[in-house]
C-alpha positions, -999 to 999 in steps of 0.1 A, spaced: 32 270 -23 -3 287 -27 -8 260 -53 3 233 -29 -19 247 -1 -51 250 -28 -45 214 -34 -44 201 2 -76 221 8 -96 205 -23 -81 172 -11 -94 175 24 -128 189 10 -130 160 -12 -125 135 16 -149 151 37 -175 151 9 -167 117 -2 -170 102 33 -204 119 39 -213 102 7 -203 65 17 -226 42 9 -236 8 26 -225 -23 8 -247 -52 10 -226 -69 32 -225 -42 56 -265 -36 53 -269 -74 61 -243 -82 88 -223 -47 96 -244 -40 129 -230 -74 142 -197 -72 125 -175 -46 114 -203 -17 123 -212 -29 158 -210 -3 182 -180 -9 209 -191 -29 240 -174 -43 272 -169 -79 271 -185 -100 294 -194 -71 319 -210 -84 351 -214 -84 387 -194 -105 410 -217 -124 433 -225 -109 468 -202 -81 459 -203 -42 449 -177 -51 421 -179 -53 383 -156 -80 361 -150 -79 325 -125 -86 298 -98 -61 287 -74 -62 258 -34 -61 270 -2 -65 251 -2 -101 264 -35 -109 254 -68 -106 272 -74 -104 309 -101 -108 330 -103 -77 357 -126 -66 385 -133 -31 393 -151 -20 429 -178 2 429 -177 30 438 -139 33 447 -127 20 411 -101 -1 427 -89 -25 397 -76 -59 404 -68 -86 377 -85 -120 382 -72 -142 351 -47 -136 322 -54 -156 292 -17 -167 286 -17 -180 322 -48 -201 318 -38 -215 284 -3 -223 298 -17 -241 328 -46 -259 309 -32 -266 276 5 -260 278 -2 -235 247 -23 -208 234 -55 -227 227 -77 -203 236 -77 -172 213 -99 -154 237 -119 -161 268 -151 -182 265 -181 -168 285 -171 -170 320 -197 -179 344 -198 -171 383 -206 -196 413 -195 -172 437 -171 -145 447 -144 -168 447 -152 -193 418 -163 -193 383 -166 -220 353 -161 -220 315 -168 -243 286 -146 -250 256 -152 -280 231 -173 -301 253 -145 -296 284 -154 -277 316 -129 -257 335 -130 -244 369 -112 -210 379 -110 -203 419 -93 -179 442 -64 -197 459 -52 -170 486 -48 -139 466 -42 -156 434 -66 -173 408 -59 -208 393 -79 -227 367 -82 -262 364 -100 -290 344 -134 -301 356 -148 -328 333 -154 -335 296 -188 -342 280 -194 -368 255 -196 -360 218 -229 -349 209 -237 -341 244 -265 -311 244 -284 -290 269 -258 -289 296 -267 -274 327 -245 -265 356 -255 -267 394 -231 -240 408 -235 -250 443 -227 -286 445 -207 -285 411 -228 -312 392 -237 -310 356 -268 -323 337 -271 -330 301 -288 -351 273 -273 -374 249 -301 -385 225 -331 -389 240 -318 -395 275 -307 -373 307 -272 -379 325 -257 -365 356 -222 -360 365 -224 -353 404 -198 -338 423 -176 -368 429 -173 -368 390 -194 -400 383 -215 -398 355 -251 -414 361 -277 -424 337 -311 -408 347 -333 -420 323 -333 -450 301 -358 -446 278 -350 -470 247 -378 -452 223 -363 -424 208 -397 -407 206 -398 -403 244 -375 -373 250 -359 -365 286 -344 -332 297 -352 -309 267 -374 -282 260 -412 -290 254 -443 -276 237 -422 -264 208 -405 -236 231 -438 -218 237 -451 -205 272 -416 -190 280 -400 -226 278 -363 -225 267 -348 -254 287 -358 -288 305 -335 -293 334 -343 -280 367 -317 -283 394 -332 -277 429 -318 -241 446 -294 -265 470 -284 -289 443 -301 -317 462 -326 -326 434 -330 -327 396 -364 -320 380 -368 -327 344 -392 -327 314 -403 -358 300 -420 -357 265 -437 -387 252 -442 -379 213 -450 -413 200 -486 -406 193 -475 -375 171 -471 -379 136 -438 -380 119 -429 -350 95 -402 -357 69 -373 -334 67 -351 -341 36 -312 -336 37 -303 -330 0 -266 -332 8 -265 -366 11 -265 -388 -23 -291 -402 -24 -311 -376 -1 -318 -389 34 -349 -386 55 -349 -373 91 -383 -375 107 -394 -349 134 -427 -349 154 -448 -321 144 -481 -315 162 -506 -298 137 -533 -273 149 -562 -294 158 -545 -328 155 -528 -352 184 -501 -333 206 -476 -349 225 -480 -356 265 -455 -342 289 -446 -349 326 -420 -338 352 -398 -361 369 -378 -355 398 -344 -374 403 -329 -378 438 -291 -384 435 -289 -400 468 -314 -427 464 -309 -428 425 -347 -427 424 -370 -409 401 -405 -397 410 -430 -381 384 -454 -353 395 -490 -361 395 -502 -337 370 -533 -357 361 -553 -354 327 -559 -346 300 -524 -357 291 -522 -331 264 -522 -303 284 -492 -279 289 -470 -277 320 -449 -246 324 -435 -218 346 -417 -248 366 -403 -234 398 -386 -249 430 -396 -237 463 -363 -221 483 -366 -251 508 -367 -279 479 -399 -292 495 -422 -282 466 -426 -276 428 -450 -255 415 -463 -259 380 -487 -240 360 -509 -263 341 -526 -248 310 -553 -265 292 -551 -277 255 -578 -248 247 -553 -224 264 -579 -205 282 -578 -217 317 -548 -219 340 -542 -238 374 -510 -229 397 -503 -260 411 -481 -271 442 -465 -305 443 -445 -328 470 -413 -326 453 -404 -360 473 -436 -380 463 -449 -361 434 -482 -360 451 -506 -330 441 -511 -307 472 -534 -278 460 -544 -256 432 -532 -221 446 -553 -200 421 -567 -201 387 -567 -179 357 -590 -178 325 -598 -155 297 -624 -159 271 -596 -159 244 -565 -172 258 -541 -171 287 -503 -168 280 -478 -179 312 -445 -173 302 -426 -165 337 -416 -187 368 -424 -177 401 -401 -154 415 -397 -161 450 -390 -129 473 -353 -129 493 -352 -147 525 -389 -162 522 -401 -195 513 -439 -185 517 -439 -154 495 -435 -150 457 -443 -124 427 -464 -138 399 -467 -123 363 -504 -118 350 -520 -101 321 -554 -104 339 -559 -66 340 -551 -64 302 -512 -55 307 -483 -77 321 -479 -71 356 -467 -83 390 -486 -98 419 -477 -108 453 -490 -140 464 -482 -163 495 -481 -201 492 -516 -208 503 -528 -187 470 -541 -156 490 -532 -124 469 -514 -102 492 -511 -69 466 -511 -62 432 -473 -47 429 -476 -29 395 -505 -15 375 -516 9 348 -519 11 309 -483 -1 305 -463 -34 312 -435 -52 328 -410 -64 308 -383 -79 333 -374 -81 370 -338 -71 368 -329 -74 407 -340 -70 440 -331 -54 474 -343 -73 502 -338 -47 528 -359 -21 511 -385 -44 498 -377 -33 465 -377 -47 431 -358 -33 401 -380 -39 370 -379 -25 333 -412 -12 318 -429 5 294 -448 33 316 -431 61 299 -436 46 263 -442 15 242 -411 25 221 -389 25 251 -381 6 283 -369 24 315 -356 13 349 -379 16 379 -378 9 416 -410 -4 427 -418 -15 465 -433 -49 466 -456 -40 495 -471 -7 488 -462 -4 451 -446 28 451 -423 34 421 -394 56 412 -379 60 377 -340 54 381 -326 64 345 -330 98 330 -320 92 291 -346 84 264 -342 50 247 -343 13 254 -321 3 284 -307 -33 293 -302 -35 333 -282 -57 354 -286 -52 391 -260 -64 414 -269 -91 441 -272 -66 468 -297 -43 451 -275 -12 454 -259 -8 421 -267 -15 384 -252 -18 351 -275 3 326 -264 -6 291 -286 17 267 -292 34 234 -319 54 214 -320 64 177 -291 85 176 -268 70 207 -253 38 194 -242 27 230 -237 39 266 -230 19 296 -234 35 329 -229 23 364 -254 38 386 -264 38 421 -302 25 429 -305 53 453 -296 78 427 -268 91 444 -238 78 423 -233 76 385 -203 68 363 -200 63 327 -181 34 315 -183 38 281 -201 60 250 -196 41 219 -185 59 189 -208 60 160 -200 34 135 -222 49 110 -207 83 108 -192 90 71 -220 72 56 -249 88 35 -281 83 59 -313 87 50 -342 110 69 -362 93 93 -394 104 105 -415 86 133 -452 82 123 -484 79 146 -516 66 129 -549 57 142 -566 20 140 -601 16 131 -610 16 168 -587 49 175 -559 26 190 -525 48 183 -502 28 157 -465 38 158 -444 35 124 -415 51 108 -409 64 72 -375 63 58 -368 86 31 -344 84 -1 -312 98 4 -309 129 -18 -347 132 -17 -365 155 -36 -402 163 -27 -408 170 -65 -400 135 -76 -421 105 -69 -405 75 -54 -411 38 -52 -421 26 -15 -412 -10 3 -435 -17 33 -414 -42 56 -438 -57 83 -441 -87 108 -472 -78 128 -475 -110 147 -476 -120 182 -446 -117 203 -428 -95 182 -421 -57 182 -404 -41 154 -400 -4 165 -385 11 193 -365 39 203 -326 23 198 -299 24 175 -301 28 145 -332 49 143 -344 30 111 -343 -3 128 -323 -19 102 -296 -11 78 -309 -29 51 -338 -2 50 -310 22 47 -296 4 20 -326 6 0 -330 42 9 -293 50 -7 -310 31 -37 -339 54 -41 -366 38 -22 -391 52 7 -392 24 35 -422 20 56 -426 -2 89 -455 1 114 -464 -22 142 -503 -30 141 -526 -47 163 -517 -83 171 -480 -73 177 -464 -72 212 -455 -46 240 -486 -31 236 -511 -50 262 -537 -77 258 -564 -58 240 -539 -48 212 -526 -83 209 -559 -103 211 -577 -79 186 -565 -106 159 -580 -134 177 -594 -161 155 -590 -140 125 -552 -141 118 -542 -115 89 -576 -97 89 -572 -70 117 -536 -67 106 -542 -59 72 -566 -32 82 -540 -16 103 -513 -19 75 -540 -4 53 -539 27 75 -501 28 65 -506 24 31 -534 53 30 -510 74 49 -482 65 19 -506 72 -9 -515 108 5 -479 118 3 -472 136 -29 -439 120 -33 -452 85 -34 -455 66 -65 -486 45 -58 -481 27 -89 -445 14 -74 -453 2 -40 -437 -31 -26 -440 -54 3 -417 -78 23 -418 -98 54 -407 -132 68 -424 -158 90 -453 -142 102 -444 -112 78 -441 -136 53 -477 -147 58 -491 -111 59 -469 -101 26 -487 -131 7 -520 -124 25 -518 -86 11 -507 -103 -27 -539 -124 -27 -565 -105 -7 -555 -71 -17 -540 -76 -51 -545 -41 -63 -524 -24 -35 -486 -37 -41 -470 -42 -76 -446 -66 -58 -442 -90 -29 -413 -108 -12 -424 -134 13 -400 -154 33 -408 -188 52 -448 -181 51 -477 -199 66 -502 -207 40 -522 -226 59 -528 -225 95 -540 -262 97 -506 -267 88 -489 -250 116 -480 -261 150 -508 -268 179 -494 -246 207 -491 -214 187 -522 -217 162 -546 -229 188 -538 -201 210 -545 -172 184 -572 -191 163 -586 -218 184 -587 -252 168 -598 -259 130 -629 -277 143 -639 -248 166 -631 -222 140 -633 -235 105 -645 -200 91 -613 -184 107 -591 -210 92 -607 -208 59 -607 -168 56 -568 -170 68 -560 -200 42 -540 -186 11 -537 -218 -9 -572 -214 -26 -566 -178 -33 -537 -180 -60 -557 -170 -89 -562 -137 -73 -527 -127 -77 -518 -96 -101 -484 -84 -89 -449 -103 -88 -445 -122 -60 -412 -140 -49 -413 -168 -24 -384 -178 -5 -379 -211 18 -356 -230 36 -356 -267 25 -353 -280 65 -375 -255 79 -392 -274 108 -411 -244 123 -432 -233 88 -425 -265 72 -414 -264 33 -447 -280 26 -466 -247 28 -449 -232 -3 -447 -264 -22 -485 -266 -17 -488 -233 -27 -469 -238 -61 -490 -266 -67 -522 -245 -64 -507 -217 -86 -499 -243 -113 -537 -253 -111 -546 -218 -117 -517 -209 -142 -505 -183 -119 -471 -172 -125 -450 -173 -90 -411 -166 -86 -396 -192 -62 -362 -195 -43 -351 -224 -20 -322 -224 3 -310 -260 7 -305 -273 42 -315 -239 61 -344 -241 86 -369 -212 93 -343 -183 87 -313 -178 66 -285 -166 91 -247 -161 89 -227 -154 56 -254 -169 34 -278 -142 48 -260 -118 23 -269 -138 -8 -306 -137 7 -305 -100 11 -291 -94 -23 -316 -115 -40 -345 -95 -25 -330 -61 -31 -325 -73 -68 -362 -86 -70 -373 -50 -59 -351 -34 -85 -361 -56 -112 -399 -49 -109 -404 -18 -86 -376 6 -89 -379 13 -127 -409 35 -135 -412 14 -168 -406 -20 -151 -431 -47 -159 
């Protein structure tokens, strides 16, 4: 008996030790946080419009059910059962799970499956599902108008409307495929993510029309066909001819389209498209090609006439409008405008005559989102970086006097959804050690209930020590970084280091969210004996305009100076092997990686650059000209950042990776780089992903991360690696 007890004790002890020593596989390190290691969540959690009632999906013994829960009473009701929906619509179990459910009002919702749209509505006390309509094959950009139950979509380059009687109307009839209607324009810069704009009551349909006939064709090769086939896309290079965009307004009653008179030059940018609540006007932010001057214009929606410019904004470097107007509830004459005019993204209240009524928020921090409103209290619910640029918190702010109050209490990054009454909110948050918590809170701070505390799916794995680091840029700006130690760290040893970076506009790598490392691949490499370091230098997002604009006209220069502060910090540590330092990044990070390997060739022994820009003259006009001006205006800046003429300076090992169908950073960047490397007899390692665009996603990403890991192992891990 004693022997059996001893064996049991040893077995239990071994299980505990073994569990603590569990290593991440490359599959888990790459896709685990989205699959097997994902934190528990509440599926399709939402507010029912106009009610203090939540809705979400639960699993039952009979399949999924869509339920409601009244707040604060907690009364639960079942709205839809998946088996019943399947039976009424398909006569069989076609749906294995509910598709995304979209609310129309408290008694109606809709969903889409395989190009078919279905409506579920409350009939008495029961909910019934019925077929609505079917879209043709290859239909894209579907947009539903819930009030009138209309749907617009694009097919090819034209726009179609299915009216509330089920009749399909072809709104545009452009025969030239280079004229595109109803799609995103300006290569999805300026916050643009769609091209169809129903009016608030559904009586009109506005849409982008983009004429690309004057833009150069760019070939993308499909290597799956034999022989390979060519698809041409329109690519407006920096400093070269760009497309021309207008905004049409279609009236379903008259079946006529009117175009807004947005004026010239025709290659300006149209964004922040907003209908007035009464449907009489459309507001458009017009940004000049130089991107340093903006006009907020009002147009007559019926006739397309220009009415007036409400106000203008300008900046010596650039203006970047990315938010539509937010009309205040119950008002047709007051709205909230987002602006960085004082150096940080803040909210301003205007009337429709262009009079500034007040600045709602101010300070050396920025507003991230408007999450909801409370009309009775004249309150906006916003998330902001007021407490820390590494976190995001919920605030209530009065839109007349600017009085603010924080509504959450826990450190971390908070994702917020406020109900339509502005009385309750869903607070979905995490921090470095907490995977996910979902709370329902009263906006008056009088009531709170926890809906979910997710278990830590990473327990049992060998996790590295993670240390927050704050350094200083040359101008004393704080720079936030993270140092990830090797597991089983021994301070008497010297370790190789991998620096992962992006350091480009509109991206922030580091935040106080789960996991604290920011990426399980970092932890995978730490388990393999590496130090991993990452830092957001000047030029990256969420720190204000001065921080971002420090790189203006000289991309890659200030960023390298900041990253060198990180390098100097690393080399000051006694356990860092300065002869075994590596660097890795993708896209802008690929540009930065290659820049370091060529412009500071003595710093890093090994670099892996994915989808890198090699010559900014070959990148798109909208992005590049904002941060660099045009090549004609800034030849020195472009030449300084050009990597094609610097291949001879490479000393370390460099692996370039590119997708063959990349229409963002076109494949020609790395092809031209290879050609220059051949001229200078410089040896480069190279790998392509056939058929992939700018990123390698899905299961094939495991292959990518294995290749990157193996490359560092081959040339960096061993002290004798050559």
